PDB file of N, H, CA, C and O in Angstrom:
ATOM      1  N   MET A   1     184.022  85.342  62.538  1.00  0.00           N
ATOM      2  CA  MET A   1     182.521  85.476  62.601  1.00  0.00           C
ATOM      3  C   MET A   1     182.348  84.149  62.020  1.00  0.00           C
ATOM      4  O   MET A   1     182.964  83.791  61.016  1.00  0.00           O
ATOM      5  N   SER A   2     181.159  83.110  62.912  1.00  0.00           N
ATOM      6  H   SER A   2     180.659  83.401  63.727  1.00  0.00           H
ATOM      7  CA  SER A   2     180.704  82.032  62.157  1.00  0.00           C
ATOM      8  C   SER A   2     179.806  82.030  61.383  1.00  0.00           C
ATOM      9  O   SER A   2     178.893  82.854  61.335  1.00  0.00           O
ATOM     10  N   LYS A   3     180.038  80.732  60.419  1.00  0.00           N
ATOM     11  H   LYS A   3     180.780  80.063  60.458  1.00  0.00           H
ATOM     12  CA  LYS A   3     179.174  81.258  58.973  1.00  0.00           C
ATOM     13  C   LYS A   3     177.943  80.403  60.055  1.00  0.00           C
ATOM     14  O   LYS A   3     177.895  79.205  59.774  1.00  0.00           O
ATOM     15  N   ILE A   4     177.319  80.668  60.797  1.00  0.00           N
ATOM     16  H   ILE A   4     177.358  81.641  61.026  1.00  0.00           H
ATOM     17  CA  ILE A   4     175.961  79.956  61.433  1.00  0.00           C
ATOM     18  C   ILE A   4     175.160  80.911  61.977  1.00  0.00           C
ATOM     19  O   ILE A   4     175.527  81.580  62.943  1.00  0.00           O
ATOM     20  N   CYS A   5     173.518  81.108  61.162  1.00  0.00           N
ATOM     21  H   CYS A   5     173.220  80.564  60.377  1.00  0.00           H
ATOM     22  CA  CYS A   5     172.222  81.699  61.651  1.00  0.00           C
ATOM     23  C   CYS A   5     171.556  81.357  63.036  1.00  0.00           C
ATOM     24  O   CYS A   5     170.816  80.382  63.165  1.00  0.00           O
ATOM     25  N   GLU A   6     171.875  82.251  64.100  1.00  0.00           N
ATOM     26  H   GLU A   6     172.476  83.044  63.995  1.00  0.00           H
ATOM     27  CA  GLU A   6     171.297  82.152  65.551  1.00  0.00           C
ATOM     28  C   GLU A   6     170.447  81.803  65.458  1.00  0.00           C
ATOM     29  O   GLU A   6     170.276  80.992  66.367  1.00  0.00           O
ATOM     30  N   VAL A   7     168.984  81.930  64.384  1.00  0.00           N
ATOM     31  H   VAL A   7     169.124  82.589  63.645  1.00  0.00           H
ATOM     32  CA  VAL A   7     167.903  81.663  64.818  1.00  0.00           C
ATOM     33  C   VAL A   7     167.718  79.909  64.443  1.00  0.00           C
ATOM     34  O   VAL A   7     167.552  78.946  65.192  1.00  0.00           O
ATOM     35  N   CYS A   8     167.807  79.993  63.270  1.00  0.00           N
ATOM     36  H   CYS A   8     167.942  80.775  62.662  1.00  0.00           H
ATOM     37  CA  CYS A   8     167.483  78.858  62.681  1.00  0.00           C
ATOM     38  C   CYS A   8     168.787  78.084  62.449  1.00  0.00           C
ATOM     39  O   CYS A   8     168.726  77.505  61.365  1.00  0.00           O
ATOM     40  N   GLY A   9     169.880  77.883  63.054  1.00  0.00           N
ATOM     41  H   GLY A   9     169.930  78.354  63.935  1.00  0.00           H
ATOM     42  CA  GLY A   9     170.886  76.593  62.768  1.00  0.00           C
ATOM     43  C   GLY A   9     171.568  76.936  61.530  1.00  0.00           C
ATOM     44  O   GLY A   9     172.755  76.627  61.419  1.00  0.00           O
ATOM     45  N   LYS A  10     170.993  77.510  60.632  1.00  0.00           N
ATOM     46  H   LYS A  10     170.029  77.761  60.723  1.00  0.00           H
ATOM     47  CA  LYS A  10     171.588  77.042  59.244  1.00  0.00           C
ATOM     48  C   LYS A  10     173.111  76.992  59.503  1.00  0.00           C
ATOM     49  O   LYS A  10     173.531  77.715  60.406  1.00  0.00           O
ATOM     50  N   GLY A  11     174.340  75.919  58.547  1.00  0.00           N
ATOM     51  H   GLY A  11     173.999  75.332  57.813  1.00  0.00           H
ATOM     52  CA  GLY A  11     175.094  76.006  58.459  1.00  0.00           C
ATOM     53  C   GLY A  11     175.726  76.015  57.261  1.00  0.00           C
ATOM     54  O   GLY A  11     175.261  76.375  56.179  1.00  0.00           O
ATOM     55  N   SER A  12     177.159  75.466  57.583  1.00  0.00           N
ATOM     56  H   SER A  12     177.537  75.173  58.462  1.00  0.00           H
ATOM     57  CA  SER A  12     177.482  75.220  55.707  1.00  0.00           C
ATOM     58  C   SER A  12     177.207  74.064  55.759  1.00  0.00           C
ATOM     59  O   SER A  12     176.841  73.323  56.672  1.00  0.00           O
ATOM     60  N   HIS A  13     177.494  73.873  54.231  1.00  0.00           N
ATOM     61  H   HIS A  13     177.791  74.475  53.489  1.00  0.00           H
ATOM     62  CA  HIS A  13     177.059  72.139  53.748  1.00  0.00           C
ATOM     63  C   HIS A  13     178.377  71.453  52.843  1.00  0.00           C
ATOM     64  O   HIS A  13     178.737  72.417  52.168  1.00  0.00           O
ATOM     65  N   VAL A  14     178.840  70.858  52.656  1.00  0.00           N
ATOM     66  H   VAL A  14     178.548  70.075  53.204  1.00  0.00           H
ATOM     67  CA  VAL A  14     179.505  69.692  51.622  1.00  0.00           C
ATOM     68  C   VAL A  14     178.960  69.239  50.626  1.00  0.00           C
ATOM     69  O   VAL A  14     177.919  68.586  50.562  1.00  0.00           O
ATOM     70  N   GLY A  15     180.169  69.820  49.196  1.00  0.00           N
ATOM     71  H   GLY A  15     181.015  70.351  49.248  1.00  0.00           H
ATOM     72  CA  GLY A  15     179.514  69.392  48.015  1.00  0.00           C
ATOM     73  C   GLY A  15     180.973  68.935  47.207  1.00  0.00           C
ATOM     74  O   GLY A  15     182.025  68.695  47.800  1.00  0.00           O
ATOM     75  N   SER A  16     180.761  68.868  45.541  1.00  0.00           N
ATOM     76  H   SER A  16     179.907  69.063  45.059  1.00  0.00           H
ATOM     77  CA  SER A  16     182.173  68.725  45.071  1.00  0.00           C
ATOM     78  C   SER A  16     182.274  69.710  44.323  1.00  0.00           C
ATOM     79  O   SER A  16     181.458  70.631  44.350  1.00  0.00           O
ATOM     80  N   ILE A  17     183.180  69.677  43.623  1.00  0.00           N
ATOM     81  H   ILE A  17     183.844  68.929  43.601  1.00  0.00           H
ATOM     82  CA  ILE A  17     183.423  70.141  42.517  1.00  0.00           C
ATOM     83  C   ILE A  17     184.137  68.908  41.302  1.00  0.00           C
ATOM     84  O   ILE A  17     185.117  68.165  41.338  1.00  0.00           O
ATOM     85  N   ILE A  18     182.918  69.219  40.158  1.00  0.00           N
ATOM     86  H   ILE A  18     182.121  69.822  40.128  1.00  0.00           H
ATOM     87  CA  ILE A  18     183.668  68.285  39.364  1.00  0.00           C
ATOM     88  C   ILE A  18     183.548  68.519  37.786  1.00  0.00           C
ATOM     89  O   ILE A  18     182.630  68.959  37.093  1.00  0.00           O
ATOM     90  N   VAL A  19     184.817  68.059  37.493  1.00  0.00           N
ATOM     91  H   VAL A  19     185.562  67.702  38.056  1.00  0.00           H
ATOM     92  CA  VAL A  19     185.426  68.721  36.294  1.00  0.00           C
ATOM     93  C   VAL A  19     185.652  68.088  35.117  1.00  0.00           C
ATOM     94  O   VAL A  19     186.766  67.803  34.678  1.00  0.00           O
ATOM     95  N   ARG A  20     184.412  67.823  34.503  1.00  0.00           N
ATOM     96  H   ARG A  20     183.507  68.055  34.859  1.00  0.00           H
ATOM     97  CA  ARG A  20     184.769  67.320  32.574  1.00  0.00           C
ATOM     98  C   ARG A  20     185.275  67.501  31.865  1.00  0.00           C
ATOM     99  O   ARG A  20     185.731  68.637  31.989  1.00  0.00           O
ATOM    100  N   LYS A  21     185.762  66.782  30.483  1.00  0.00           N
ATOM    101  H   LYS A  21     185.391  65.859  30.382  1.00  0.00           H
ATOM    102  CA  LYS A  21     185.648  67.169  29.162  1.00  0.00           C
ATOM    103  C   LYS A  21     185.736  66.111  28.665  1.00  0.00           C
ATOM    104  O   LYS A  21     185.959  64.938  28.962  1.00  0.00           O
ATOM    105  N   GLY A  22     185.326  67.276  27.106  1.00  0.00           N
ATOM    106  H   GLY A  22     185.144  68.229  26.864  1.00  0.00           H
ATOM    107  CA  GLY A  22     185.021  66.744  26.254  1.00  0.00           C
ATOM    108  C   GLY A  22     183.176  67.019  25.791  1.00  0.00           C
ATOM    109  O   GLY A  22     182.480  67.450  26.710  1.00  0.00           O
ATOM    110  N   LEU A  23     182.718  66.853  24.893  1.00  0.00           N
ATOM    111  H   LEU A  23     183.284  66.503  24.146  1.00  0.00           H
ATOM    112  CA  LEU A  23     181.324  67.106  24.437  1.00  0.00           C
ATOM    113  C   LEU A  23     180.307  66.445  24.309  1.00  0.00           C
ATOM    114  O   LEU A  23     180.145  65.499  23.538  1.00  0.00           O
ATOM    115  N   PRO A  24     179.390  66.990  25.214  1.00  0.00           N
ATOM    116  CA  PRO A  24     177.978  65.619  25.196  1.00  0.00           C
ATOM    117  C   PRO A  24     177.981  64.647  24.001  1.00  0.00           C
ATOM    118  O   PRO A  24     178.781  64.460  23.083  1.00  0.00           O
ATOM    119  N   LYS A  25     176.840  64.114  24.329  1.00  0.00           N
ATOM    120  H   LYS A  25     176.191  64.265  25.074  1.00  0.00           H
ATOM    121  CA  LYS A  25     176.510  63.180  23.669  1.00  0.00           C
ATOM    122  C   LYS A  25     175.148  63.871  23.097  1.00  0.00           C
ATOM    123  O   LYS A  25     174.633  63.155  22.238  1.00  0.00           O
ATOM    124  N   LYS A  26     174.515  64.937  23.320  1.00  0.00           N
ATOM    125  H   LYS A  26     174.933  65.519  24.018  1.00  0.00           H
ATOM    126  CA  LYS A  26     173.783  65.493  22.676  1.00  0.00           C
ATOM    127  C   LYS A  26     174.034  66.011  21.421  1.00  0.00           C
ATOM    128  O   LYS A  26     173.434  65.926  20.350  1.00  0.00           O
ATOM    129  N   LYS A  27     175.609  66.873  21.972  1.00  0.00           N
ATOM    130  H   LYS A  27     176.096  66.942  22.842  1.00  0.00           H
ATOM    131  CA  LYS A  27     175.712  67.835  20.576  1.00  0.00           C
ATOM    132  C   LYS A  27     176.542  66.794  19.977  1.00  0.00           C
ATOM    133  O   LYS A  27     177.564  67.448  19.770  1.00  0.00           O
ATOM    134  N   GLY A  28     176.751  65.816  19.630  1.00  0.00           N
ATOM    135  H   GLY A  28     175.920  65.284  19.798  1.00  0.00           H
ATOM    136  CA  GLY A  28     177.461  64.966  18.378  1.00  0.00           C
ATOM    137  C   GLY A  28     179.043  64.554  19.373  1.00  0.00           C
ATOM    138  O   GLY A  28     179.772  63.804  18.723  1.00  0.00           O
ATOM    139  N   GLY A  29     179.458  64.827  20.389  1.00  0.00           N
ATOM    140  H   GLY A  29     178.866  65.436  20.917  1.00  0.00           H
ATOM    141  CA  GLY A  29     180.570  64.257  20.119  1.00  0.00           C
ATOM    142  C   GLY A  29     180.155  62.406  21.730  1.00  0.00           C
ATOM    143  O   GLY A  29     179.049  62.003  22.092  1.00  0.00           O
ATOM    144  N   ILE A  30     181.396  61.938  22.123  1.00  0.00           N
ATOM    145  H   ILE A  30     182.294  62.265  21.829  1.00  0.00           H
ATOM    146  CA  ILE A  30     181.461  60.798  22.794  1.00  0.00           C
ATOM    147  C   ILE A  30     181.025  60.855  24.120  1.00  0.00           C
ATOM    148  O   ILE A  30     180.738  59.758  24.599  1.00  0.00           O
ATOM    149  N   GLY A  31     180.862  62.075  25.032  1.00  0.00           N
ATOM    150  H   GLY A  31     181.095  62.967  24.643  1.00  0.00           H
ATOM    151  CA  GLY A  31     180.473  61.605  26.146  1.00  0.00           C
ATOM    152  C   GLY A  31     181.249  63.234  26.642  1.00  0.00           C
ATOM    153  O   GLY A  31     181.824  64.057  25.931  1.00  0.00           O
ATOM    154  N   LEU A  32     180.962  63.249  28.199  1.00  0.00           N
ATOM    155  H   LEU A  32     180.495  62.580  28.777  1.00  0.00           H
ATOM    156  CA  LEU A  32     181.519  63.607  29.246  1.00  0.00           C
ATOM    157  C   LEU A  32     182.830  62.436  29.649  1.00  0.00           C
ATOM    158  O   LEU A  32     182.825  61.212  29.511  1.00  0.00           O
ATOM    159  N   HIS A  33     184.103  63.514  30.286  1.00  0.00           N
ATOM    160  H   HIS A  33     184.107  64.508  30.398  1.00  0.00           H
ATOM    161  CA  HIS A  33     184.474  62.533  30.696  1.00  0.00           C
ATOM    162  C   HIS A  33     185.061  63.557  32.137  1.00  0.00           C
ATOM    163  O   HIS A  33     185.428  64.732  32.143  1.00  0.00           O
ATOM    164  N   THR A  34     184.962  62.551  33.277  1.00  0.00           N
ATOM    165  H   THR A  34     184.664  61.597  33.272  1.00  0.00           H
ATOM    166  CA  THR A  34     185.296  63.205  34.865  1.00  0.00           C
ATOM    167  C   THR A  34     186.538  63.118  34.740  1.00  0.00           C
ATOM    168  O   THR A  34     187.147  62.140  34.305  1.00  0.00           O
ATOM    169  N   THR A  35     187.175  64.544  35.263  1.00  0.00           N
ATOM    170  H   THR A  35     186.681  65.338  35.617  1.00  0.00           H
ATOM    171  CA  THR A  35     188.982  64.408  35.185  1.00  0.00           C
ATOM    172  C   THR A  35     188.925  64.895  36.713  1.00  0.00           C
ATOM    173  O   THR A  35     190.021  64.677  37.230  1.00  0.00           O
ATOM    174  N   GLY A  36     188.507  65.166  37.128  1.00  0.00           N
ATOM    175  H   GLY A  36     187.617  65.343  36.708  1.00  0.00           H
ATOM    176  CA  GLY A  36     188.568  65.606  38.713  1.00  0.00           C
ATOM    177  C   GLY A  36     187.965  65.641  39.513  1.00  0.00           C
ATOM    178  O   GLY A  36     186.919  66.084  39.038  1.00  0.00           O
ATOM    179  N   ILE A  37     187.804  65.475  40.582  1.00  0.00           N
ATOM    180  H   ILE A  37     188.653  65.115  40.968  1.00  0.00           H
ATOM    181  CA  ILE A  37     186.552  66.248  41.519  1.00  0.00           C
ATOM    182  C   ILE A  37     187.384  66.270  43.021  1.00  0.00           C
ATOM    183  O   ILE A  37     188.150  65.369  43.361  1.00  0.00           O
ATOM    184  N   SER A  38     187.134  67.254  43.694  1.00  0.00           N
ATOM    185  H   SER A  38     186.511  67.986  43.418  1.00  0.00           H
ATOM    186  CA  SER A  38     187.673  68.065  45.373  1.00  0.00           C
ATOM    187  C   SER A  38     186.734  68.455  45.311  1.00  0.00           C
ATOM    188  O   SER A  38     185.966  68.677  44.375  1.00  0.00           O
ATOM    189  N   LYS A  39     186.689  68.608  46.530  1.00  0.00           N
ATOM    190  H   LYS A  39     187.313  68.428  47.291  1.00  0.00           H
ATOM    191  CA  LYS A  39     185.830  69.415  47.507  1.00  0.00           C
ATOM    192  C   LYS A  39     185.529  70.748  48.154  1.00  0.00           C
ATOM    193  O   LYS A  39     186.364  71.507  48.646  1.00  0.00           O
ATOM    194  N   ARG A  40     184.342  70.912  48.094  1.00  0.00           N
ATOM    195  H   ARG A  40     183.663  70.296  47.695  1.00  0.00           H
ATOM    196  CA  ARG A  40     184.149  72.075  48.461  1.00  0.00           C
ATOM    197  C   ARG A  40     182.741  72.439  49.630  1.00  0.00           C
ATOM    198  O   ARG A  40     181.919  71.624  50.049  1.00  0.00           O
ATOM    199  N   ARG A  41     182.837  74.025  49.965  1.00  0.00           N
ATOM    200  H   ARG A  41     183.505  74.686  49.624  1.00  0.00           H
ATOM    201  CA  ARG A  41     181.812  74.159  50.766  1.00  0.00           C
ATOM    202  C   ARG A  41     180.716  75.340  50.208  1.00  0.00           C
ATOM    203  O   ARG A  41     180.849  76.349  49.515  1.00  0.00           O
ATOM    204  N   PHE A  42     179.613  74.706  50.847  1.00  0.00           N
ATOM    205  H   PHE A  42     179.504  73.886  51.409  1.00  0.00           H
ATOM    206  CA  PHE A  42     178.437  76.069  50.341  1.00  0.00           C
ATOM    207  C   PHE A  42     177.890  76.571  51.802  1.00  0.00           C
ATOM    208  O   PHE A  42     177.254  75.912  52.625  1.00  0.00           O
ATOM    209  N   LEU A  43     178.326  77.938  51.881  1.00  0.00           N
ATOM    210  H   LEU A  43     178.842  78.473  51.212  1.00  0.00           H
ATOM    211  CA  LEU A  43     178.234  78.514  52.486  1.00  0.00           C
ATOM    212  C   LEU A  43     177.429  79.422  52.909  1.00  0.00           C
ATOM    213  O   LEU A  43     177.679  80.448  52.276  1.00  0.00           O
ATOM    214  N   PRO A  44     176.214  79.668  53.980  1.00  0.00           N
ATOM    215  CA  PRO A  44     175.097  80.442  54.253  1.00  0.00           C
ATOM    216  C   PRO A  44     175.390  81.986  53.596  1.00  0.00           C
ATOM    217  O   PRO A  44     176.499  82.519  53.546  1.00  0.00           O
ATOM    218  N   ASN A  45     174.264  82.497  53.166  1.00  0.00           N
ATOM    219  H   ASN A  45     173.364  82.064  53.207  1.00  0.00           H
ATOM    220  CA  ASN A  45     174.162  84.264  52.584  1.00  0.00           C
ATOM    221  C   ASN A  45     174.123  84.833  54.544  1.00  0.00           C
ATOM    222  O   ASN A  45     173.149  85.429  55.004  1.00  0.00           O
ATOM    223  N   VAL A  46     175.115  84.548  55.221  1.00  0.00           N
ATOM    224  H   VAL A  46     175.907  84.064  54.847  1.00  0.00           H
ATOM    225  CA  VAL A  46     174.853  85.823  56.500  1.00  0.00           C
ATOM    226  C   VAL A  46     174.843  86.650  56.834  1.00  0.00           C
ATOM    227  O   VAL A  46     175.908  87.132  56.448  1.00  0.00           O
ATOM    228  N   GLN A  47     174.162  87.614  57.588  1.00  0.00           N
ATOM    229  H   GLN A  47     173.297  87.223  57.902  1.00  0.00           H
ATOM    230  CA  GLN A  47     173.799  88.905  57.618  1.00  0.00           C
ATOM    231  C   GLN A  47     174.148  89.400  58.736  1.00  0.00           C
ATOM    232  O   GLN A  47     173.297  89.246  59.612  1.00  0.00           O
ATOM    233  N   ARG A  48     175.612  90.248  59.220  1.00  0.00           N
ATOM    234  H   ARG A  48     176.302  90.373  58.507  1.00  0.00           H
ATOM    235  CA  ARG A  48     175.353  90.517  61.265  1.00  0.00           C
ATOM    236  C   ARG A  48     174.282  91.912  60.997  1.00  0.00           C
ATOM    237  O   ARG A  48     174.231  92.661  60.021  1.00  0.00           O
ATOM    238  N   VAL A  49     173.594  91.917  62.081  1.00  0.00           N
ATOM    239  H   VAL A  49     173.635  91.309  62.873  1.00  0.00           H
ATOM    240  CA  VAL A  49     172.136  92.725  61.762  1.00  0.00           C
ATOM    241  C   VAL A  49     172.241  92.916  63.281  1.00  0.00           C
ATOM    242  O   VAL A  49     172.862  92.231  64.094  1.00  0.00           O
ATOM    243  N   ARG A  50     171.203  94.423  63.543  1.00  0.00           N
ATOM    244  H   ARG A  50     170.699  94.980  62.882  1.00  0.00           H
ATOM    245  CA  ARG A  50     171.247  94.459  65.150  1.00  0.00           C
ATOM    246  C   ARG A  50     169.740  94.642  65.245  1.00  0.00           C
ATOM    247  O   ARG A  50     169.034  95.538  64.781  1.00  0.00           O
ATOM    248  N   ALA A  51     169.417  93.538  65.983  1.00  0.00           N
ATOM    249  H   ALA A  51     169.990  92.811  66.360  1.00  0.00           H
ATOM    250  CA  ALA A  51     167.914  93.506  66.394  1.00  0.00           C
ATOM    251  C   ALA A  51     168.165  93.153  67.990  1.00  0.00           C
ATOM    252  O   ALA A  51     169.178  92.958  68.662  1.00  0.00           O
ATOM    253  N   LYS A  52     166.353  93.169  68.345  1.00  0.00           N
ATOM    254  H   LYS A  52     165.530  93.327  67.799  1.00  0.00           H
ATOM    255  CA  LYS A  52     166.072  93.206  70.079  1.00  0.00           C
ATOM    256  C   LYS A  52     166.011  91.716  70.009  1.00  0.00           C
ATOM    257  O   LYS A  52     165.408  91.051  69.166  1.00  0.00           O
ATOM    258  N   VAL A  53     166.626  91.345  70.880  1.00  0.00           N
ATOM    259  H   VAL A  53     167.116  91.884  71.564  1.00  0.00           H
ATOM    260  CA  VAL A  53     166.619  89.452  71.359  1.00  0.00           C
ATOM    261  C   VAL A  53     166.204  89.932  72.679  1.00  0.00           C
ATOM    262  O   VAL A  53     166.769  90.928  73.132  1.00  0.00           O
ATOM    263  N   ALA A  54     165.030  89.184  73.537  1.00  0.00           N
ATOM    264  H   ALA A  54     164.571  88.375  73.169  1.00  0.00           H
ATOM    265  CA  ALA A  54     164.232  89.583  75.047  1.00  0.00           C
ATOM    266  C   ALA A  54     164.547  90.992  75.370  1.00  0.00           C
ATOM    267  O   ALA A  54     165.521  91.292  76.060  1.00  0.00           O
ATOM    268  N   GLY A  55     164.027  91.538  75.055  1.00  0.00           N
ATOM    269  H   GLY A  55     163.236  91.294  74.494  1.00  0.00           H
ATOM    270  CA  GLY A  55     163.482  93.278  74.633  1.00  0.00           C
ATOM    271  C   GLY A  55     165.287  94.023  74.858  1.00  0.00           C
ATOM    272  O   GLY A  55     165.156  95.234  75.039  1.00  0.00           O
ATOM    273  N   VAL A  56     166.628  93.652  74.881  1.00  0.00           N
ATOM    274  H   VAL A  56     166.734  92.669  74.734  1.00  0.00           H
ATOM    275  CA  VAL A  56     167.614  94.134  74.157  1.00  0.00           C
ATOM    276  C   VAL A  56     168.184  94.314  73.010  1.00  0.00           C
ATOM    277  O   VAL A  56     168.144  93.302  72.310  1.00  0.00           O
ATOM    278  N   THR A  57     168.683  95.176  72.557  1.00  0.00           N
ATOM    279  H   THR A  57     168.716  95.998  73.126  1.00  0.00           H
ATOM    280  CA  THR A  57     169.447  95.434  71.377  1.00  0.00           C
ATOM    281  C   THR A  57     170.952  94.717  70.911  1.00  0.00           C
ATOM    282  O   THR A  57     172.035  95.244  71.162  1.00  0.00           O
ATOM    283  N   ARG A  58     170.848  93.883  70.445  1.00  0.00           N
ATOM    284  H   ARG A  58     169.967  93.455  70.241  1.00  0.00           H
ATOM    285  CA  ARG A  58     172.161  93.298  70.426  1.00  0.00           C
ATOM    286  C   ARG A  58     172.710  92.984  68.551  1.00  0.00           C
ATOM    287  O   ARG A  58     171.836  93.174  67.706  1.00  0.00           O
ATOM    288  N   SER A  59     173.992  92.571  68.111  1.00  0.00           N
ATOM    289  H   SER A  59     174.702  92.417  68.798  1.00  0.00           H
ATOM    290  CA  SER A  59     174.436  92.716  67.014  1.00  0.00           C
ATOM    291  C   SER A  59     174.284  90.886  67.794  1.00  0.00           C
ATOM    292  O   SER A  59     174.685  90.412  68.856  1.00  0.00           O
ATOM    293  N   VAL A  60     173.310  90.159  66.315  1.00  0.00           N
ATOM    294  H   VAL A  60     172.984  90.545  65.452  1.00  0.00           H
ATOM    295  CA  VAL A  60     173.215  89.239  65.448  1.00  0.00           C
ATOM    296  C   VAL A  60     173.692  88.531  64.280  1.00  0.00           C
ATOM    297  O   VAL A  60     173.793  89.186  63.243  1.00  0.00           O
ATOM    298  N   THR A  61     174.103  86.910  64.265  1.00  0.00           N
ATOM    299  H   THR A  61     174.021  86.378  65.108  1.00  0.00           H
ATOM    300  CA  THR A  61     174.334  87.170  63.011  1.00  0.00           C
ATOM    301  C   THR A  61     172.929  85.982  62.528  1.00  0.00           C
ATOM    302  O   THR A  61     172.396  85.091  63.189  1.00  0.00           O
ATOM    303  N   VAL A  62     172.682  86.446  61.158  1.00  0.00           N
ATOM    304  H   VAL A  62     173.115  87.170  60.621  1.00  0.00           H
ATOM    305  CA  VAL A  62     170.960  85.652  61.112  1.00  0.00           C
ATOM    306  C   VAL A  62     170.994  85.830  58.969  1.00  0.00           C
ATOM    307  O   VAL A  62     171.265  86.624  58.068  1.00  0.00           O
ATOM    308  N   CYS A  63     170.343  83.994  59.315  1.00  0.00           N
ATOM    309  H   CYS A  63     170.123  83.350  60.048  1.00  0.00           H
ATOM    310  CA  CYS A  63     170.901  84.291  58.092  1.00  0.00           C
ATOM    311  C   CYS A  63     169.159  85.043  56.450  1.00  0.00           C
ATOM    312  O   CYS A  63     167.936  85.050  56.592  1.00  0.00           O
ATOM    313  N   THR A  64     169.722  85.332  55.655  1.00  0.00           N
ATOM    314  H   THR A  64     170.715  85.326  55.539  1.00  0.00           H
ATOM    315  CA  THR A  64     168.812  86.219  54.840  1.00  0.00           C
ATOM    316  C   THR A  64     167.294  85.692  54.710  1.00  0.00           C
ATOM    317  O   THR A  64     166.461  86.477  54.257  1.00  0.00           O
ATOM    318  N   GLY A  65     166.867  84.268  55.126  1.00  0.00           N
ATOM    319  H   GLY A  65     167.544  83.631  55.494  1.00  0.00           H
ATOM    320  CA  GLY A  65     166.121  83.569  54.888  1.00  0.00           C
ATOM    321  C   GLY A  65     164.630  84.043  56.222  1.00  0.00           C
ATOM    322  O   GLY A  65     163.486  84.446  56.433  1.00  0.00           O
ATOM    323  N   CYS A  66     166.067  83.498  56.777  1.00  0.00           N
ATOM    324  H   CYS A  66     166.996  83.171  56.605  1.00  0.00           H
ATOM    325  CA  CYS A  66     165.023  84.150  58.760  1.00  0.00           C
ATOM    326  C   CYS A  66     164.597  85.770  58.551  1.00  0.00           C
ATOM    327  O   CYS A  66     163.575  86.122  59.141  1.00  0.00           O
ATOM    328  N   LEU A  67     165.259  86.697  57.812  1.00  0.00           N
ATOM    329  H   LEU A  67     166.089  86.410  57.332  1.00  0.00           H
ATOM    330  CA  LEU A  67     165.620  88.063  57.605  1.00  0.00           C
ATOM    331  C   LEU A  67     164.400  88.665  56.517  1.00  0.00           C
ATOM    332  O   LEU A  67     164.154  89.865  56.399  1.00  0.00           O
ATOM    333  N   LYS A  68     163.798  87.721  55.864  1.00  0.00           N
ATOM    334  H   LYS A  68     163.998  86.746  55.961  1.00  0.00           H
ATOM    335  CA  LYS A  68     162.472  87.871  55.080  1.00  0.00           C
ATOM    336  C   LYS A  68     161.759  87.371  55.715  1.00  0.00           C
ATOM    337  O   LYS A  68     160.876  88.091  56.181  1.00  0.00           O
ATOM    338  N   ALA A  69     161.752  86.542  55.920  1.00  0.00           N
ATOM    339  H   ALA A  69     162.470  85.957  55.541  1.00  0.00           H
ATOM    340  CA  ALA A  69     160.737  85.372  56.601  1.00  0.00           C
ATOM    341  C   ALA A  69     159.839  86.643  57.674  1.00  0.00           C
ATOM    342  O   ALA A  69     158.619  86.708  57.821  1.00  0.00           O
ATOM    343  N   GLY A  70     160.972  87.621  58.356  1.00  0.00           N
ATOM    344  H   GLY A  70     161.963  87.569  58.237  1.00  0.00           H
ATOM    345  CA  GLY A  70     160.404  88.275  59.948  1.00  0.00           C
ATOM    346  C   GLY A  70     160.675  87.484  60.481  1.00  0.00           C
ATOM    347  O   GLY A  70     159.579  86.952  60.659  1.00  0.00           O
ATOM    348  N   LYS A  71     161.777  86.534  61.230  1.00  0.00           N
ATOM    349  H   LYS A  71     162.667  86.966  61.085  1.00  0.00           H
ATOM    350  CA  LYS A  71     161.591  85.840  62.132  1.00  0.00           C
ATOM    351  C   LYS A  71     162.713  87.010  63.625  1.00  0.00           C
ATOM    352  O   LYS A  71     162.899  87.001  64.842  1.00  0.00           O
ATOM    353  N   ILE A  72     163.033  87.629  62.683  1.00  0.00           N
ATOM    354  H   ILE A  72     162.883  87.636  61.695  1.00  0.00           H
ATOM    355  CA  ILE A  72     163.356  88.653  64.061  1.00  0.00           C
ATOM    356  C   ILE A  72     163.394  90.434  64.095  1.00  0.00           C
ATOM    357  O   ILE A  72     164.170  91.270  63.630  1.00  0.00           O
ATOM    358  N   GLN A  73     162.567  90.477  64.621  1.00  0.00           N
ATOM    359  H   GLN A  73     161.937  89.799  64.998  1.00  0.00           H
ATOM    360  CA  GLN A  73     162.528  92.136  64.928  1.00  0.00           C
ATOM    361  C   GLN A  73     164.085  93.407  64.868  1.00  0.00           C
ATOM    362  O   GLN A  73     164.584  93.648  65.967  1.00  0.00           O
ATOM    363  N   LYS A  74     164.519  93.886  64.015  1.00  0.00           N
ATOM    364  H   LYS A  74     164.113  93.690  63.123  1.00  0.00           H
ATOM    365  CA  LYS A  74     165.514  94.515  63.741  1.00  0.00           C
ATOM    366  C   LYS A  74     165.526  95.959  64.718  1.00  0.00           C
ATOM    367  O   LYS A  74     164.579  96.728  64.552  1.00  0.00           O
ATOM    368  N   ALA A  75     166.433  96.273  65.582  1.00  0.00           N
ATOM    369  H   ALA A  75     167.202  95.648  65.717  1.00  0.00           H
ATOM    370  CA  ALA A  75     166.698  97.955  66.068  1.00  0.00           C
ATOM    371  C   ALA A  75     165.913  98.438  65.484  1.00  0.00           C
ATOM    372  O   ALA A  75     165.198  97.916  64.628  1.00  0.00           O
ATOM    373  N   LYS A  76     165.923 100.347  66.137  1.00  0.00           N
ATOM    374  H   LYS A  76     166.504 100.771  66.832  1.00  0.00           H
ATOM    375  CA  LYS A  76     165.582 101.013  65.208  1.00  0.00           C
ATOM    376  C   LYS A  76     166.753 101.996  65.387  1.00  0.00           C
ATOM    377  O   LYS A  76     166.879 102.953  64.623  1.00  0.00           O
TER     378      LYS A  76
END
């Protein structure tokens, strides 16, 4: 199952995990030092729901933002 919303097209984004060591200057240290940076993915919160699409009930992958906004009509 792909992690893409079928309504708004929301997908994954990329970012970084930054590992730091040391005590911050604010807390009396000499500052934080970066010791490693590695890539990571931010995945959207998508749910598989049964919804009416063009009058037909089918299973779609929808993000929770679209569900809360009422952009789809759930099947009964």
